N, C-alpha and C positions, 0 to 999 in steps of 0.2 A: 171825438178822440179814441173813446173806450170801444169804438168798431174798427178803429185800422188799428189799433192793440191788437183784439183779437181776432184777425183777420191775418195780422203777424205773425202773430202765435200758431193759429192754427195753419197756416199754409203751408210749414216744414213737415207736418203728419198726412196732408192733404199729399202730397207729391213723394211720400216714402214710398223704397221697393218694395212692396211687399213678397214678393217671391223669393228675394235675399232674403230675408227674413224670415223663410219656413224653412226646415228641414233640409237637407240635398235630397231624401228619397222621395219628401212630399212635393217639392219643386220638380222633382223625374217627373212623376206621378202628372202633375199640371201641363209639361213639357211634354208628355206624350201623345195628348190630343190635338197638338198643332198639327198643322201643316206642311209639306218639305218646304215649301217657300217660304212661310212664316217663322219656322225653326232657325234658315238662314239667314235672314232678317231679323229675329233677337239674337242670335250669333253677334250681332255688331251694335247692342246696345250699351255693353260694359262687360267685364271679363269675366263677373261671376254668370249670365245669363249666360254667356259664352263655353265656360266651362259646361254647365247645363245644356246648352245647345250640342256642341259636339260629345259630346257622353255616347259611349261604344253601344250602352244596352237599348235606346232609343234608335239610333240606323240598325243595330242591329233586326228591333223591332219590325222595321220598316223594311226590313231586305227580306227578311220573312215571312211579312205578308205578300209579297212578287214573286215567293218559292226562288229571291236569288241566296245563293248559298256560296261564300269564304272555300277555296279551295288552297291546304300551303302544298306549293310548288315544289315538286320534286329538286332535287340537288344536285344528285349525282353525275357522273359525266354518260352520260348516254353511246352505246356503241352506235358510229355512222359510220360503218364498212358497207362496203354495196354488194351486195346480192348480186354473182354473175350468173341467170339465168339461158339456160338450151335453146335452141331454134326445135322447132315442133313442127315438122316437113310436112306432115299429115295436111290435105287442107278440111276444115271444118262443117260441117254441113249448117246449110244455109236455116236458121229459125229467127223469127224478130219477136219472141216471145211475147206474141199479143193472136187471141185467135179469133175467128171469124164470129161474126154475129150471125146471130140467130137466123136462118132463113125467111122474109116476107114479098110478100109480091106488093111490088108498088100498082099505082092507077095503072101502065100498062100492062100490068102483068110480071113484070120481068124481078129476080131476084136482087135483093139492096145486102151490099157488101161492102163490108170495110175498103172504105179506100186508103192502098199502101204506098199512094202517091208522096215523089219529094216535095219537101216544102218550096214558097216562091224562092227565086233565087235576089229578090229585090225586099231589102225590110232597113226598118229605122237603121241610123246608126248611133253609137252615144264615144264619146273620146274613152277609151278605156282606163286611162291615168287619172282623170280630174273628173268630178261631176257632182263635184260643190254645189249642195245648195240651202236656204234655208232650217234652219230647224224649227221644226213642229212639236208644241209641246202633246205628244201621244205616248203610246204605251208598244212593249215587246220584249217578250220574256223567247228564249232559246234554248240549246245547248251543247255550244262546243269553241273550241280556243283558235286563234287565228293562226294557219300556217304562215304565216307573209312575213311582216316589212322587217321585224323589228326581233328583237332576242330578247329574253326574260332578263329580269333587273338582277344582277348579281347579290343586291344587299337590300333581298326583300325584310318586311320586314317581319320580325318574331312572331308579333300577335295581331290578329285581324284588324285591320280596320274596317269596317262596315260604312264607314262616309265615303272612301274611296271608291268600296264596290258600288253602295250608293250609283254613285256619281257618272264611275264607269259604264254602270250595265243601263244608265237612263242616257249616255251619249251612244251607245249601242244600238237602242231602241229605235233612236231620233234618227239614225241615220239610215237603219233597214228601212223608216216610214218613208224616208223620203230622199232614197235613190243615192247618196253620198258614200260613194262603194270603190274602190284601187280591183281592176279587175287582174289578175293573175291566171297562166296557165300551167299548171304542174306538169302535165304533160301531154308534147302534138303529138302527131302521126307521128312515124317510125318510115324516113326513108331505105331504099333498096341500096346499097355500099355500089360501089364500082365493079369489086370481084365477084357481085352477085350474089352475096350471102343477104340478111337478115342481121339487124342491129337489134338486139333485145335488150340494150342494158337502160335505153331507156324506159323503157314502159311495154303498153302494147302495141301488136300488129291489126289490129283489127277496128271491129265494133265495138265500143264497151256499152255492154245493156244493163248492168245495176254498182250500185255502186251504198258503202254504208258507210255508216262514221261512227264512230266508238272510243273509247277512252283504255288506253293501257292500267288491265289492275289490279299491275304494284305500284306504274308510279302516275297514271292519270296523264299519262300525255296525251294529248288527239292522234286517233292512227283512223287511216282512210283505208277501205278495199274495195277494190275493185274487181268486178268478174266481165268477160268479155269472148267474144265470137272464137277467139284465139284458143280456145278451152282451159285459159289459166285463170286463176284467181290472184294476186298483186296487191301486196302490204305498203301502205305511204306513209311515213312518217312526216303528221303535218306540222311539228313544234322544232325544224331545225330549219337551216337558215335558207332564205329565197334560195343561193344558186347549189344545196347540198340535195335537192327536192325531187333531181331529175330523176331517180334511179329510186326502185323498188325494194325495200328492207326486206320482203322476205317474197317466195313464190311458193303458192300451191297447185301444183299440176301433175298430170299423168294420170286420170281418173278420167275425166269425162271425156265423153269421145263425139262430142258434139258444144254448140255455143254453149256456155255458164251462163245463164237468160235471172237470174235470183239469187243472191245472198244475204243473210244475217247471220249477227254473230251476239253471242251469248259471253259473255267476256266474264261471266263470274266461274258458269261452269268451261272454262278455257274450250268454248266451240265456233267453232264458223260454221255453217250450212248453209250448202249450194243446191241449186237444183238446176236441171240442163234439158237441152233439144233433147238429149241419147232416153230419158224419164228416168235417170238419175235422180238419188238423193245422196249427197255426200258430205258423211259429219266428218270437221277437219280437226286436227287438234292446232291449236293456236301457241302452242310454244314449238311443236319442232315441224308443222306447214304439212305435217304427214294424215291419210288416211286415220280414222278410228272406225266407220264401219261406213257401209254402200247402202242404200236402200233402196233398192229393186223385184222385177219380177210380182211376185205374191206377195210382198211384203209393201212394195211402190207402187207407183202408176205403169199404165201405159204407153203413153203419149209424153207428151214434154210437157215437163215442169215447171209453169210458170209464173211462180210464186212461189216464195218460204218465209215462212216469218216463226218469231219463236219469244214466248216468254222465261219464268224462272223455273217452269212446270213442261211443258213442251214443247215438240216443234210443228206446225202444223202446213201444210203445203196443199196445192191445186193443181192440176194438170187441165189441160185441150184434152184430156178424154173426160171430162163434165161432174170432177171427181175432185173429193173434198179427203184429205186425210192427217189425222189425229197421231203423233207420237207421243212417247214419255220421253222425256228429254233427257234423263238419267239413266233408265235401261234401255230408250233405245227401240224398246217393241212399240210396233201397233196397237194400237186402243180401239181408232174407227173407224167407219169412211163415211163419207156422207154423202149422201143420191139423192139429189133434187133440180141442178139447173139442167136446162132444156140445150143448152150450147157452152162452149169453151169458158172454163174459170179461169176470169186473168187476172185478178189482183182479190186478196187477203189480207184481213185487220182483225188484229187480239186488244180487247181492251178487259183485263180481271180474267173472268172468267166464259166472258165473250166470243164469240167468231165473225166478223159480218165480209161475206164474200158475194166478189160482181163478176159478171160473167155477158156473155154477148149478147143474152138474153133480154136483154134488157132490165135483168131487176135485181134486189138487194133482200138476200138470203142473212139472216138470223138466227143463229147457231147457239147451242150451251156447248161449250169447249169441256167440261167434266163428263158430259153423257152421250154426248152426239145428235142430243134431241133438235130439232127444225123446231125453231121459237114463234118464226115469223117470216111473212115475205113480203116485200114489197116493190112492187108492179109500176109502169106508168115515170121511173123515176127519171129515165131517159126519151130521148124518141129512136135512140141508136144503143148497140151496144156500151154495156159500161168495161173503161180500159182503168181504170188505179182510182185504188179507194183508201183513203185513211181514216180511224176509227178511236176515238177516248169519249169515255163515254163522255154525256149521252148523245156526244156530236160525232157525225159520220159525215165526210166528205168527200164528191167522186166528181171524175172527169170521164169523159167520154169521145166517141167517136163521131157526136154530135158535134164535137167541139164547145161544149161547155161543160160548167164549172157548177154543182148545187152541193149545197149547204145543209143538214137538217139535221134537228134536233129532237131525238124520240120525245122528250118528256116535255115540249111548248107544242109539238108539231109545228115551229117556224123555222124560215131558214133564210136563206137567199140560191137563186139563180142568176146567171149571165145569161139565161138564156130568154132574147126577145120575146117569144111568143109567150110566154109563161107570165109577161106584166098585161098581155091586154086583157079585154072584158070577157069577151068571147072567144079559149082558144079553136079553132075549125074544127081539124078530125084525133085531137091528140087525146088520149083514155084519160080518167081522171088520177091526177096527179095522189102518191104516195096512195095505189090500193086495200090498205091494211085487211088482209082475208083472213079475220079473226074464226069465220067457224070451218078450218081447213083445219087449226088443229084439238088436241086433247086438252082435257079441261085439268092435265096438270102443265102441259107446255103454257096455256092460257095467262094460269096461277104462278106459275114461274117468271113469267112475261110481267105482270104486273106487281109483283111483286118489284122485280128489279127496277121495275119505272118505280114505282113509287119510296122504292132508297136513293135513286138516282136526283129526285124530284126534293127528299127533304135533307139530300147534301148540298143541292143547287138554292135549298134555300125557298123554297117555291108553292106557295097556297092551292089547295086543293083547284080550287077553280081558276088559276092562272094558267094563261096561256103561251105567255110573252107578250114582249116590245111592243110598240109598233105603234102608232097614228092613223086616228080609223081617216079610214080614205088614199092614204098610202100605202098600206099593207096589201101587198097580190094573196087575194085568197087562195093560190095555186102553190106558190113557192112558200110562204109567210114570210117574205121580201121586203126590204123597201126601197119602194116604185123610183124614191126622189134620187139616191145614189147609186142605183147600176148604171154600169162607164155604157159608153156608147159603143152602139156597134162593130164603128172601125176598131175598140182597144180593147174586144174579146182576143183570141186563142183563133186563129186562121185555120188551125186544123187539127187533127185527133189530139186527144191532152193527155201523154202517155204518164205523166206522175204527179198526182197531190199529195203533200205531207201539211201538217198546222200544230201548233202550239197551242200556245192558252193566248194569243193575240191576232195573227196572222195564218193562214192559206197563203203556201209558194204549190207554183205550179209550173210545170214543163211541156211543151207541145212538141208537135211534129213541125210546126211553124218558125223551130229555131230561137226561142223565147221564153225565157222565164217570169212569172209575171207574180207581186205580192199584193194581196187583199186581204184588204179587216175581215178577219173573222165573224164583228158581232156587227156588221152592214154589209159587206160584202162592195166597199169600195174598191179599186184599183188606187192604190199608192205607189208603187211601183212597177214598172218596163224595162227590163232585161234583156238586151240587144248586145249584138256585135259577138259573144263569146261563140257562139258554136257555128259553123257552115254547112250542117243537115240537123237530121230529124234529133231531138233530143230525148232519149231515153231513161237517162235516172237523172234526178235530182234530191239533196242531202241538205237540210242547214241547224244550224245552231246562233247562240247569242251573237256569233264572231263573224260568221260568213255563212254562204251560199255556195254548198257542191253541185258541181253537172256533168255530166259524162252523156254520150252519145255516137251517133253514125261516122262525126267527122273523128273516131278515137278520140279524140281530146280531152282532158278532163282541168274544169274553167272550175274557178276559185274566185265568189264575186266576194270582199274581202271589207268589212265594216270597224274591223280594227284598228287600219293604219292612224300610226302615230299615236295606241294608246298602248301601256303593257295591261294585257290579259292574264297573265301569270297566275294570278290569286284569282279568277274565275271557272268558279265548279262547271264543267259543262253539263 
């Protein structure tokens, strides 16, 4: 009886909710160590636990850990007037915006050159209106708002709801990684009217070579810029309802006399920068759509400008003339001319104070943007000329005319490649992967490169002896990739990889084979295969957390929307 009485009195003490007895601040600190799934389960226990589990501070911390930010939607009514675009009677010079490979002799002694053949007519099809699939618990982080189906909710919350933000971003991430999208076309090719004229109201009249996603500096609304063989650059408002997006909102024209091959935007300074087959680099005002300055002749390139990029301080361009040029973004004065490549420099990318360039000579070159010094040359990156590149320190991803994609980590010397020969035990006659010719550089360049790598390793939390992840026996010695996740040969691109872009979690590639593919950035596994959007070669691709946008030879602008049915007005891009 005494034991029973003791049990009866002690039991309520053992069943006491300790968390509810704690001060709110301490309870929140305890809950801050819980995973998302555990937080959601805890919210169902009782009212007190529900208040703790739904605390905005907890969800704000989870969002910030993933670099997801809240955006207060712009409420003012935007001007939706259509801009009438006059016709341009001159036929532009044909330049595909890509240089030839460095000549080399094959076994028969003939020169190997870049194949510009059209992609095959037959390709897999996909339902453009429904590609539902089961969600998989994976990750994604990108940068932009959907142009698609829904209007913003006019009754948006006054204060941020970080739990709603986390839920929305998680759904978007799962949709991208499982090919759950709605495909829409912002612009279809323009047909010639019966009277023999050309209707420009719908957009470009020829191949679209480049595009750029940006946010309006005043309203933060999503904006798209496209550049074409028709010598014009068009601005599109992606926040408009679907039926009103058929016409551009602004036109940049009257300067280029050849194809506009590349564009980039500095929203902070209000500039749009373009490079063309006429060798000109044009700085435009985003507000007026008028040219501010034209860089050419002694201040520019002597052949087609294949790529232009900018950051907060500088503009960098590369050309078929085998050089790169660096300009000050404020004064627009030339700073450095970079010479080292043996063939056309097809693409470049910026990350902090570093520039990486990709050339038809099959090499990468790493430059100091402030001094113009050459820091490193990486040979053997691909078996043919490099066509595209993206760079976010310490990761470099490249696409090539050898149809392959490769990601390389400067800190760990690990990465992955879609090239099957790199995963053989003994590759036949291919050069060593990533030859790092340290002896070619000055002591100052070597010291600077070592300091950059050391800082990147510290930021990534890598120890001095760490060389990357992977399981012994499954890691390819040549590219550092995991052999177990490489896609089968019939799922890689079938033609030149013209564009590659990446974010924290995924790599997106576009090819002359008319397809777009999404890859896991960490492992190189193929996540999504987007087909049936284009009927010709794809020249440009960009993406954010709500969509992928592409353009190409068929003059279409395709939007692969992952935000259908969701309100993304509060998602910062």
